[in-house]
C-alpha positions as CSV (number, residue, x, y, z in Angstrom):
1,M,0.0,0.0,0.0
2,T,1.2,3.5,-0.8
3,A,0.6,6.6,1.2
4,G,-1.6,7.8,-1.7
5,E,-3.8,4.6,-1.4
6,A,-4.0,5.3,2.4
7,Y,-5.0,8.8,1.6
8,K,-7.8,7.7,-0.7
9,A,-9.0,5.2,1.9
10,K,-9.0,8.1,4.4
11,L,-6.4,6.4,6.6
12,L,-4.1,9.4,6.0
13,T,-5.8,12.7,6.7
14,E,-5.2,16.0,4.8
15,D,-4.1,17.5,8.1
16,A,-1.5,14.9,8.8
17,L,-0.2,15.1,5.3
18,E,0.0,18.9,5.5
19,A,1.7,18.8,8.9
20,A,4.3,16.4,7.7
21,T,5.0,18.4,4.5
22,A,5.3,21.6,6.5
23,A,7.6,20.0,9.1
24,Y,9.9,18.6,6.4
25,L,10.0,21.9,4.5
26,A,10.7,23.8,7.7
27,D,13.8,21.7,8.4
28,P,14.7,18.8,6.1
29,S,17.5,17.7,8.5
30,K,15.0,16.8,11.3
31,P,13.2,13.5,11.1
32,V,9.6,13.6,10.1
33,V,7.7,10.3,10.3
34,L,4.1,9.9,9.2
35,E,2.2,7.2,11.2
36,I,-0.6,5.6,9.3
37,G,-2.3,2.9,11.2
38,D,0.5,0.4,12.1
39,K,2.7,1.7,9.2
40,R,5.3,4.4,9.2
41,L,6.7,6.6,6.5
42,D,10.0,8.6,6.7
43,V,9.3,11.7,4.7
44,A,13.0,12.5,4.0
45,A,13.5,8.9,2.7
46,A,10.4,9.3,0.5
47,V,11.7,12.5,-1.0
48,M,15.1,11.1,-1.7
49,A,13.7,8.0,-3.3
50,H,11.6,10.0,-5.7
51,Q,14.0,11.6,-8.2
52,W,11.6,14.2,-9.5
53,S,10.8,15.5,-6.1
54,A,14.5,15.6,-5.1
55,D,15.3,17.5,-8.3
56,E,12.4,20.0,-7.7
57,L,13.6,20.7,-4.1
58,A,17.1,21.4,-5.5
59,V,15.9,24.2,-7.7
60,E,17.1,27.4,-6.0
61,D,14.3,29.7,-7.1
62,A,11.5,27.2,-6.7
63,T,8.3,28.7,-5.2
64,P,6.9,27.5,-1.9
65,A,4.0,25.9,-3.7
66,R,6.4,24.0,-6.0
67,R,8.4,22.7,-3.1
68,R,5.2,21.7,-1.2
69,N,3.9,19.9,-4.2
70,A,7.2,18.0,-4.7
71,V,7.1,16.8,-1.1
72,R,3.4,15.8,-1.3
73,T,4.1,13.9,-4.5
74,A,6.9,11.9,-3.0
75,V,4.9,11.1,0.1
76,L,1.8,10.0,-1.7
77,L,3.7,7.8,-4.1
78,A,5.8,6.2,-1.3
79,P,5.1,2.6,-0.1
80,L,4.3,2.3,3.5
81,A,6.6,0.1,5.7
């Protein structure tokens, strides 16, 4: 199951996704873990595993919305462990 599938099934709330995204963007060096039922997702690992998202975050003049969308995409496509 991916985080996106958990989101569609309403196991991952919009508030939790937004909070994790904001926390990661505020300080990518701090660990941010989403807990979805008995599964966990490391947001930094999800971003690094998703090449497009990692590339988007490396763009110096990327807008906040572009950065936010990059993190959300990585999270929603990531498999839950």
